[in-house]
C-alpha positions as semicolon CSV with decimal commas, in nm:
position;residue;x (nm);y (nm);z (nm)
1;M;4,154;0,626;-6,288
2;E;4,420;0,771;-6,515
3;I;4,388;1,113;-6,678
4;N;4,382;0,963;-7,030
5;Q;4,084;0,746;-6,935
6;L;3,905;1,049;-6,789
7;K;3,973;1,257;-7,100
8;K;3,849;0,979;-7,327
9;E;3,539;0,905;-7,120
10;L;3,436;1,271;-7,105
11;G;3,577;1,385;-7,439
12;L;3,807;1,640;-7,277
13;S;4,116;1,803;-7,425
14;Q;4,423;1,941;-7,250
15;Q;4,276;2,287;-7,309
16;D;3,958;2,181;-7,127
17;L;4,167;2,070;-6,830
18;A;4,355;2,400;-6,829
19;D;4,022;2,585;-6,837
20;F;3,907;2,405;-6,521
21;F;4,190;2,576;-6,337
22;D;4,151;2,910;-6,516
23;M;4,489;2,865;-6,684
24;N;4,599;2,898;-7,043
25;Y;4,722;2,586;-7,221
26;G;5,093;2,666;-7,189
27;S;5,075;2,746;-6,820
28;F;4,888;2,426;-6,747
29;A;5,112;2,208;-6,966
30;N;5,428;2,340;-6,802
31;S;5,299;2,366;-6,447
32;S;5,493;2,184;-6,179
33;A;5,151;2,108;-6,025
34;K;5,002;1,956;-6,345
35;E;5,012;1,601;-6,211
36;R;4,841;1,709;-5,888
37;Y;4,573;1,894;-6,087
38;E;4,511;1,588;-6,304
39;N;4,499;1,357;-6,002
40;A;4,253;1,592;-5,832
41;L;4,024;1,589;-6,136
42;C;4,037;1,210;-6,154
43;S;3,963;1,176;-5,784
44;F;3,675;1,421;-5,802
45;Y;3,529;1,241;-6,104
46;E;3,546;0,905;-5,929
47;V;3,365;1,045;-5,623
48;A;3,100;1,216;-5,838
49;K;3,050;0,908;-6,056
50;K;3,010;0,685;-5,749
51;A;2,754;0,926;-5,600
52;L;2,558;0,928;-5,926
53;E;2,563;0,548;-5,941
54;E;2,437;0,525;-5,583
55;K;2,147;0,754;-5,675
56;N;2,092;0,555;-5,996
57;I;2,161;0,856;-6,218
58;K;2,314;0,769;-6,553
59;T;2,652;0,916;-6,646
60;V;2,720;1,057;-6,992
61;D;2,898;0,738;-7,098
62;E;2,615;0,514;-6,977
63;A;2,350;0,734;-7,137
64;Q;2,528;0,718;-7,472
65;T;2,549;0,339;-7,447
66;L;2,177;0,320;-7,368
67;D;2,098;0,547;-7,665
68;E;2,308;0,330;-7,897
69;K;2,127;0,015;-7,780
70;A;1,788;0,181;-7,829
71;Q;1,875;0,275;-8,187
72;T;1,952;-0,086;-8,284
């Protein structure tokens, strides 16, 4: 998974990502470790999403899709 896909799927901003690491926006954006931070978030999300799927728990994206279908 790429960081842009993660941000889109979860509705996250760059500021949100910086907040995960207790950093301000500028520090995060200019960090030499930014790519590692982003890769770590993507990896963690993939592991968490897989675990939720195995337990048959709906993710935010799936729940929204189900809600949209129910409204039609």
